[in-house]
Every structure is written in structure tokens, then in C-alpha cells.
C-alpha positions, 0 to 999 in steps of 0.5 A, spaced: 823 879 594 828 874 595 833 875 601 839 873 602 841 870 610 848 869 613 848 861 617 853 858 620 856 852 617 854 848 623 848 849 621 848 849 614 850 842 616 844 840 620 840 843 615 843 839 609 842 833 613 836 833 614 833 837 608 836 831 604 833 825 609 826 829 607 827 829 601 827 837 600 830 843 598 836 846 603 831 853 602 824 849 604 827 845 609 829 852 612 821 853 610 818 847 614 823 849 621 820 856 621 813 854 620 815 850 626 818 854 630 812 860 629 807 855 631 811 852 637 812 859 638 805 861 638 802 854 642 799 855 649 804 850 651 810 855 649 811 862 652 819 864 649 819 869 655 819 864 660 826 860 656 829 867 656 827 867 665 830 860 666 836 861 662 837 868 666 836 863 672 829 868 674 826 861 674 827 854 673 827 850 668 824 844 672 818 849 672 817 850 664 813 846 660 817 840 655 816 845 649 820 850 653 824 846 656 827 843 649 828 851 646 832 852 654 837 847 653 839 849 646 840 855 648 844 851 654 847 849 649 848 855 644 851 858 650 856 854 652 858 853 644 860 861 645 863 862 650 863 868 654 868 875 653 870 873 661 872 866 658 876 869 652 881 873 657 881 868 659 884 863 656 887 869 651 892 870 658 893 863 660 896 863 651 900 869 654 904 865 660 905 859 656 899 856 659 893 851 656 892 845 651 888 845 645 887 841 638 891 843 633 890 838 626 886 834 630 892 832 635 892 835 643 898 839 644 901 844 649 900 851 647 907 853 643 908 845 642 908 843 634 902 837 632 906 832 631 905 830 624 905 821 622 
């Protein structure tokens, strides 16, 4: 029985590009990567608990195997993209005070400033 799964747009874009490059359907690309992931996790050279320990700074990333280090880097990048609740609160306070900058319509603007058109 088929199931529906929500995936973020960024992952769908990556899946779509890879599927096209490899002449696979989107579902075929997902299946392919799931099989690879399962094989890696079952490998004697990969232990997800060690990756989690490195992400929690209980062991150093240099103590990980090459496969584990790749997963560690993905974990770090994912955490950086998401940010933390503490960061969200920090930037919300700055916005309340009218401080900070960001992107609006692809242009760098100070908080409260309208993006230049043109």
C-alpha cells in the first residue's frame, strides 16, 4: 500500500536533479537512496550512534570513519540551515528593536527598509 510522505522543497529539488541525471523516476531515486542508506547503516564501517555522539560533541569527528564523517557533515549542515530556538528568539528581539538586516526580493536591506526596485 502506497503512503504519502512530506519532503521539503530543497530535498525535492535535489531528488529531481539526481533522478533526471540518472534517468530514474522521482520514486525510483528515493528508493535508490534509501537502499544506499540502509547499506551504509548496516556496514561495519558505519555506526549512526557514533555520528550522533560526534554531533553532540561527545567524541571528535576525527574519530569517525569516512562514511560516518560524511553523515556528520550532513548533520552539521542540516543543523545550520534550521537554526535553533535560541537563535530565533535572538533575531526576533533584534527585529523588535529595529536592528539587523536581511534579504527582501533578493536585495540586502536593513530591518524596516523597503527593497530598492529597479
